[in-house]
C-alpha positions in Angstrom: 17.9 -8.9 8.1 20.3 -10.8 5.9 21.6 -9.4 2.6 18.8 -10.0 0.1 16.7 -8.5 -2.7 13.1 -8.2 -3.7 10.8 -6.8 -6.3 8.1 -4.1 -5.9 5.0 -5.2 -7.8 1.5 -4.2 -6.7 -1.1 -7.0 -6.8 -3.2 -4.9 -9.1 -0.3 -4.7 -11.6 -0.2 -8.5 -12.2 -1.4 -9.7 -15.6 -4.7 -11.5 -16.0 -7.9 -11.8 -17.8 -10.5 -9.7 -16.0 -9.4 -6.1 -15.7 -7.1 -6.1 -12.7 -4.3 -8.1 -11.1 -5.6 -10.4 -8.4 -5.0 -13.7 -6.6 -5.3 -15.6 -9.8 -2.7 -18.0 -11.3 -0.7 -14.9 -12.3 0.2 -14.3 -8.7 1.5 -17.8 -8.3 3.5 -17.5 -11.5 5.0 -14.3 -10.3 6.1 -16.0 -7.0 7.7 -18.7 -9.2 9.5 -15.9 -11.0 10.8 -14.5 -7.7 12.0 -17.9 -6.7 13.7 -18.5 -10.1 15.6 -15.2 -9.8 16.6 -15.9 -6.2 14.6 -13.1 -4.7 13.6 -13.1 -1.0 10.8 -10.5 -1.0 7.7 -9.5 -2.8 6.7 -6.0 -1.9 3.1 -5.0 -2.5 1.1 -1.9 -1.8 -1.8 -1.6 0.7 -4.4 -4.3 0.0 -7.5 -2.5 1.5 -10.6 -1.6 -0.5 -9.9 1.5 -2.6 -12.0 4.6 -2.2 -11.9 8.1 -3.6 -9.4 8.4 -6.5 -8.8 4.6 -6.5 -5.8 5.0 -4.2 -4.9 2.1 -1.9 -3.8 4.8 0.6 -7.4 6.1 0.8 -9.2 3.0 1.9 -12.7 2.4 3.3 -11.1 0.3 6.0 -7.5 -0.3 7.2 -8.5 -3.8 8.3 -10.5 -5.0 5.2 -9.2 -6.5 1.9 -9.8 -5.3 -1.6 -12.6 -7.2 -3.2 -11.1 -6.6 -6.6 -8.3 -8.9 -5.7 -10.6 -11.9 -5.4 -9.9 -14.2 -8.3 -12.8 -14.7 -10.7 -11.0 -17.8 -12.0 -11.0 -19.2 -8.5 -14.8 -18.6 -8.2 -15.3 -20.3 -11.6 -13.3 -23.2 -10.3 -15.5 -23.3 -7.2 -18.6 -23.4 -9.3 -19.8 -20.0 -8.1 -19.5 -18.3 -11.5 -19.2 -19.5 -15.0 -16.6 -18.5 -17.5 -19.3 -17.2 -19.8 -20.6 -14.9 -17.1 -17.2 -13.4 -16.5 -16.4 -13.0 -20.2 -19.7 -11.4 -20.8 -18.9 -8.7 -18.2 -16.3 -7.2 -20.6 -13.8 -6.3 -17.9 -10.7 -6.5 -20.1 -10.8 -3.3 -22.1 -7.0 -2.7 -21.9 -4.6 -5.4 -20.7 -2.1 -2.7 -19.6 -4.5 -0.4 -17.6 -7.2 -0.7 -15.0 -10.7 0.8 -15.5 -11.9 1.2 -11.9 -15.3 2.4 -13.0 -15.9 -0.8 -14.9 -14.7 -2.9 -12.0 -17.1 -1.1 -9.7 -20.1 -1.7 -11.9 -19.3 -5.1 -13.4 -16.9 -7.0 -11.2 -18.8 -6.3 -8.0 -21.9 -7.6 -9.7 -20.1 -10.8 -10.4 -19.1 -11.1 -6.7 -22.8 -10.6 -5.7 -23.7 -13.4 -8.0 -21.1 -15.7 -6.4 -22.3 -14.6 -3.0 -25.8 -15.7 -3.9 -24.6 -19.2 -4.9 -22.1 -19.6 -2.1 -22.6 -22.0 0.8 -20.1 -20.3 3.0 -22.5 -19.9 5.9 -22.3 -23.7 6.3 -18.5 -23.7 6.6 -17.0 -23.8 10.1 -14.1 -21.6 8.9 -16.6 -18.8 8.1 -17.9 -18.7 11.7 -14.3 -18.7 12.9 -13.4 -15.9 10.6 -16.3 -13.7 11.8 -15.4 -14.3 15.4 -11.7 -13.6 15.0 -12.4 -10.4 13.0 -15.4 -9.2 15.1 -13.5 -6.0 16.2 -13.8 -4.5 12.7 -15.8 -6.7 10.4 -19.3 -5.8 11.5 -18.5 -2.0 11.4 -17.0 -2.3 7.9 -19.8 -4.4 6.5 -22.5 -2.1 7.9 -20.6 1.0 6.7 -20.4 -0.3 3.2 -24.0 -1.5 3.2 -25.3 1.9 4.4 -23.0 3.7 2.0 -24.5 1.7 -0.9 -28.0 2.5 0.3 -27.1 6.2 0.0 -25.7 5.9 -3.5 -22.1 5.7 -2.4 -22.3 9.0 -0.5 -19.9 9.7 2.4 -21.3 9.0 5.9 -21.5 12.7 6.8 -24.5 13.0 4.4 -26.3 10.1 6.1 -29.2 10.5 8.5 -28.0 11.8 11.9 -28.6 8.7 14.0 -26.6 6.4 11.8 -24.1 9.1 10.9 -23.4 9.5 14.6 -23.0 5.7 15.0 -25.8 5.4 17.6 -26.5 1.8 18.8 -30.2 1.8 18.1 -29.6 3.1 14.5 -26.9 0.5 13.9 -29.2 -2.3 15.0 -32.0 -1.0 12.8 -29.9 -0.6 9.7 -28.2 -4.0 10.3 -31.7 -5.6 10.2 -32.9 -3.7 7.2 -29.7 -4.3 5.2 -29.0 -7.8 6.5 -28.2 -9.3 3.1 -26.0 -6.5 2.1 -24.1 -6.7 5.4 -23.8 -10.5 4.8 -22.4 -9.8 1.3 -19.6 -7.6 2.6 -18.7 -10.1 5.2 -18.6 -12.8 2.6 -16.2 -11.0 0.3 -13.9 -10.4 3.2 -14.0 -14.1 4.0 -13.2 -15.0 0.4 -10.5 -12.3 0.1 -8.7 -13.7 3.2 -9.1 -17.3 2.1 -7.5 -16.6 -1.3 -4.8 -14.4 0.1 -3.8 -17.0 2.7 -3.4 -19.5 -0.2 -1.2 -17.1 -2.1 0.9 -16.3 1.0 1.2 -20.0 1.9 2.5 -20.7 -1.6 5.0 -17.8 -1.3 6.2 -19.2 2.0 6.7 -22.7 0.4 9.0 -21.0 -2.1 10.9 -19.1 0.5 9.4 -15.8 -0.5 8.4 -13.2 2.2 5.7 -10.6 1.5 6.4 -7.0 2.5 3.0 -5.3 3.1 2.4 -1.5 3.2 0.1 0.5 5.5 -0.5 4.2 5.4 0.0 6.0 8.7 -3.4 7.7 8.4 -6.9 6.4 7.6 -9.4 7.9 5.2 -12.0 10.3 6.4 -14.5 8.3 4.4 -13.8 5.0 6.2 -15.3 2.6 8.7 -12.3 3.3 10.9 -13.1 7.0 11.3 -16.9 6.5 11.4 -16.7 3.9 14.2 -13.8 5.4 16.2 -14.1 9.2 15.9 -13.1 9.7 19.5 -9.6 8.7 18.5 -9.2 11.7 16.2 -8.7 15.4 16.5 -12.2 16.9 16.6 -13.7 20.2 17.5 -16.5 20.7 20.1 -19.1 19.9 17.5 -17.5 16.5 16.7 -16.1 17.7 13.3 -12.6 17.3 12.1 -10.4 20.0 13.4 -7.1 19.3 11.8 -6.0 17.2 8.8 -2.8 15.7 7.5 -0.4 17.0 5.0 3.2 18.0 4.5 4.7 21.6 4.4 5.8 23.6 1.4 9.2 22.5 0.0 11.2 22.5 -3.2 8.7 20.1 -4.8 5.5 21.9 -3.9 5.1 25.6 -3.1 1.9 25.0 -1.1 2.9 21.7 0.4 0.7 18.7 0.1 -2.8 18.6 1.6 -3.7 15.0 2.2 -6.9 15.7 4.1 -6.8 12.7 6.4 -8.2 13.1 9.9 -5.4 13.3 12.5 -5.1 11.1 15.5 -5.7 12.4 19.0 -2.7 10.6 20.4 -3.7 11.5 24.0 -6.8 9.4 23.5 -4.9 6.6 22.0 -2.5 6.6 25.0 -5.4 6.5 27.4 -6.6 3.3 25.7 -3.2 1.7 25.8 -2.9 2.2 22.0 -5.4 -0.6 21.6 -6.5 0.4 18.1 -2.9 0.5 16.8 -2.1 -2.8 18.5 -5.0 -4.4 16.7 -4.0 -2.7 13.4 -0.5 -4.0 13.6 -1.8 -7.4 14.7 -3.9 -7.6 11.6 -0.9 -6.6 9.4 1.1 -9.4 11.1 -1.6 -11.8 10.0 -1.2 -10.7 6.4 2.5 -9.8 5.9 5.9 -11.0 6.9 7.3 -7.4 7.0 5.3 -4.2 7.3 6.4 -1.0 5.6 4.8 2.0 7.5 4.2 5.0 5.2 5.2 8.5 6.5 7.0 7.1 9.6 8.1 10.6 10.6 4.5 11.3 11.6 5.1 9.2 14.8 7.8 11.7 15.8 6.1 14.9 14.7 3.1 15.3 12.4 2.0 18.3 10.3 -1.4 19.6 11.2 -3.4 21.7 8.8 -6.7 23.5 9.7 -9.5 21.4 8.2 -11.0 24.4 6.4 -7.8 25.4 4.5 -7.4 24.6 0.8 -3.6 24.2 1.0 -1.1 23.0 3.5 0.7 26.4 3.7 -0.7 27.3 7.1 0.0 24.0 8.8 2.2 23.5 11.9 4.1 20.6 13.5 2.8 18.8 16.6 4.4 16.1 18.7 3.6 12.4 17.9 3.6 9.4 20.3 7.2 8.4 19.6 8.7 5.3 21.2 5.8 5.0 23.6 3.6 3.6 20.8 6.2 1.1 19.6 6.9 -0.1 23.1 3.2 -0.8 23.5 3.1 -2.6 20.1 6.2 -4.7 21.1 4.6 -5.7 24.4 1.5 -7.0 22.8 2.6 -8.1 19.3 6.1 -9.2 20.0 9.0 -8.5 17.7 7.5 -7.1 14.5 9.5 -6.7 11.3 8.9 -3.1 10.2 10.4 -0.9 7.5 10.3 2.8 8.4 9.4 5.0 5.4 11.3 8.1 6.6 11.5 9.9 3.3 11.1 13.6 2.8 12.1 16.3 5.4 13.9 14.3 8.1 15.0 15.9 11.4 17.4 14.7 14.0 14.5 13.6 16.2 13.1 11.5 13.4 16.5 9.9 12.9 16.7 9.2 16.6 13.3 7.6 16.6 14.3 5.3 13.8 17.5 4.4 15.7 15.5 3.8 18.9 13.1 1.4 17.2 15.9 -0.4 15.4 13.8 -0.5 12.2 15.6 -0.3 8.8 14.8 3.0 7.0 14.6 3.7 3.3 17.0 5.1 0.7 15.8 6.1 -2.8 18.6 6.5 -5.4 16.6 9.0 -7.5 16.7 11.4 -4.5 20.5 11.4 -4.4 20.7 13.5 -7.5 17.9 16.1 -6.9 19.4 19.6 -7.0 16.2 21.0 -5.3 17.3 19.4 -2.0 21.1 19.4 -2.0 21.4 18.8 1.8 18.9 16.0 2.0 20.0 14.5 -1.3 23.4 13.6 0.2 21.7 11.2 2.6 20.7 9.0 -0.4 24.1 8.6 -1.9 25.1 4.9 -1.5 28.5 5.6 0.2 26.5 7.1 3.1 24.3 4.1 3.8 24.4 2.0 6.9 23.6 -1.7 6.5 20.3 -1.5 8.3 18.4 0.1 5.5 16.4 -0.7 2.4 17.5 0.8 -0.9 15.2 1.5 -3.9 15.8 2.9 -7.3 12.4 4.5 -6.8 9.1 3.8 -5.1 5.5 3.7 -6.3 5.4 7.5 -5.9 8.4 8.1 -8.1 8.9 8.2 -11.8 10.4 5.1 -13.3 14.1 5.5 -13.6 13.8 5.8 -17.4 11.1 8.4 -17.1 13.1 10.2 -14.4 16.1 10.4 -16.7 14.0 12.2 -19.3 12.7 14.8 -16.8 15.7 15.8 -14.7 17.9 18.8 -15.4 20.9 18.5 -17.8 23.3 19.1 -14.9 21.5 16.4 -12.8 21.8 13.9 -15.6 25.5 14.7 -15.9 25.9 14.1 -12.2 24.1 10.8 -12.5 26.4 9.7 -15.4 29.5 10.7 -13.6 28.5 8.9 -10.4 27.6 5.7 -12.3 30.6 6.0 -14.5 28.4 5.9 -17.7 29.8 7.1 -21.0 26.8 6.3 -23.1 23.7 8.2 -24.1 21.7 5.0 -24.1 19.0 5.4 -21.3 18.6 1.6 -20.9 22.3 1.3 -19.9 21.9 4.1 -17.4 18.8 2.4 -16.0 20.7 -0.8 -15.6 23.5 1.0 -13.9 21.1 2.5 -11.4 19.7 -1.0 -10.6 23.3 -2.3 -10.3 24.2 0.5 -7.9 21.3 -0.3 -5.6 22.3 -3.9 -5.4 25.9 -3.1 -5.0 25.3 -0.9 -2.0 25.9 -2.0 1.6 22.1 -1.9 2.3 20.9 -5.3 3.7 17.9 -5.2 1.4 17.5 -3.8 -2.1 14.0 -3.5 -3.7 13.6 -2.8 -7.4 10.3 -1.9 -9.0 9.6 -4.4 -11.8 9.3 -1.4 -14.3 13.0 -0.6 -13.7 14.1 -4.2 -14.5 12.0 -3.8 -17.7 13.5 -0.4 -18.5 10.0 1.2 -18.9 9.3 4.9 -19.2 6.7 6.9 -17.2 3.8 5.2 -19.1 4.4 2.5 -16.5 4.4 4.9 -13.5 2.2 3.8 -10.6 1.4 7.1 -8.9 2.0 10.8 -9.3 1.3 12.4 -5.9 -1.2 15.2 -5.7 -2.8 14.2 -9.1 -5.8 12.2 -9.9 -7.2 10.3 -12.8 -4.2 8.5 -14.1 -2.8 6.7 -11.0 -2.9 3.1 -9.7 -3.7 1.8 -13.2 -0.5 0.2 -14.6 -0.5 -3.5 -15.4 2.3 -5.6 -16.8 2.0 -8.1 -19.6 2.4 -11.8 -19.1 5.2 -12.1 -21.7 7.7 -9.8 -19.9 9.0 -12.6 -17.7 11.4 -13.8 -20.3 14.5 -16.1 -20.0 16.7 -13.0 -20.7 15.1 -11.0 -17.8 15.7 -14.0 -15.5 19.4 -14.2 -16.6 19.9 -10.5 -16.1 18.5 -10.5 -12.6 20.3 -13.8 -11.6 23.6 -12.3 -12.7 23.0 -9.3 -10.4 22.1 -11.5 -7.5 25.2 -13.5 -7.8 27.5 -10.6 -8.6 26.4 -8.6 -5.5 25.8 -11.4 -3.0 22.0 -11.1 -2.8 21.1 -14.7 -3.9 18.3 -16.3 -1.8 18.0 -20.0 -1.6 
C-alpha cells in the first residue's frame, strides 16, 4: 500500500433530497471532491439492509444491499417514479438527520411502485444477476417476504415448518408470496446496478472504495436462518453462545452484542465455503475490505445466550490462519484492513503479522488514561508503516466532541503532545488531523466531521446505545473552496497526494 489518504463518510451521511444519503448525484459529487483534494480512498460502512436499531452492523443479510441507498432520482430518470410522487412522500423532515421509521413506511412504498412499473424481467442482465447470486438471493428474498407476512417479526416466531427452513415449506411460501419474493430480488438488482455505476465512476477518478463487514451476522438474518448448522447451537437447535466483549475500563459489564457465534469446526469441515463466498461478494463490491473485530478470528468471547450481560463470558479459540489460507486459495490476494482495536494479545498481533494485513491505529486512544498500557500502542512514534491511522472511527466521538469529554489531565497531555498553546478547540482538532497525516502510516483516514471541526452532534454511533445512532447527514454546502485548500495543503505537506 503506497502512502495515501482517504475520508470516512458513510453512504447514508451524504446530502440529498429524500431523507437519506444514497447513490444519487451527491455520491458522484463527493467522489469529485475526493479527486479534487487528491484523496485515494473513500471509506464507507457496511452497505447491507439495516435491521434492529438501524445499525449497518445488524443486517438482515451479509450479502444483500441496503434498499434505502437506491436513488429515487435515478428511478425518476428511468420513468419508474415521478418527482411529484417522491415529493409527496415527505421524506425530508430534517436534512441533517435520518428518520428510519419514515423511510420504512414511505421510501419502501415508493420502491414497490417502481417495481410494479419496471420491466427488469425482460433484461438479460437481470437473469444473469439472479444466476450469479443464487447462493444467497433466493433465501434473502424469501426471508424478507415471510418476515413481512408476519408483520416484521423475527423468524423464531414463524410457523415451525418455515422457521426450521424445511424444503416443502419454503416451496409453499415461495409460491404464495411470489410477488413479494420478486420485489426483494428486484431491489437487490437495482441496488447492485446503481452501486456498480458509482464504483465505476470512482474508479475513473482513481478513487478506491474501502468497504466494511462485521465479523458476525445478525440473529434476525437470512444468513442465520438458512445456515444454522454453521453456528453454535444446543441440542434443541437454539443459540447456545452469543458474541460480546469482556468487562474493561470502558464498561463494567462488558458489551453484550448478542450475535450468534460461528461453529468453526463446521466451517472447517465445509472448507470455509460460506466465508469464501462472503469475501468473494465483498471483492465484487469493494477495492479494500475492513473486517470489524478482527481479533475474533484468533480468539472470540463467548457469552451464554441466556445471560443479560457479558460478565460471565469466556474466550474460545478461533480459526486463525487456516481461514485466511482458504480464502487466499480461492479468492486470490485480497486487500484487507484488520480492525484489531480493543484488548489485543500477543497471539492477535501474531495473526495480524502472519496475514500481512495492515492494522488500525486510532489517535484518540493514545491519550486514554483508562488504558495506559494499550494507549501507548496508538502513539504515532510507535507505528509501523503497514497500518491505517484514524483520528477516530464511526464508533468514536468526533475529535471536537472528544476534547470536551476527556479529563483535564488527558487534555493537557494532548496539548503537550501536539505542541498546542491555544484553548481554541478548532486548532487542536486541526493538529490531530495533521498528526495523523504526518505519521509513518501508509494510509491515513479522516472522518469528514473532523475536517469540518464538528462536535458530537455529528457523531455516527455511540456503542451500546440505541435511538440516536446512524443518523447524521452532512449538508451540501460544506464542500467549500476553503475546505479543499486546507485538505490539499495537508496532502502536499505530508506526501499523501494521489494523482
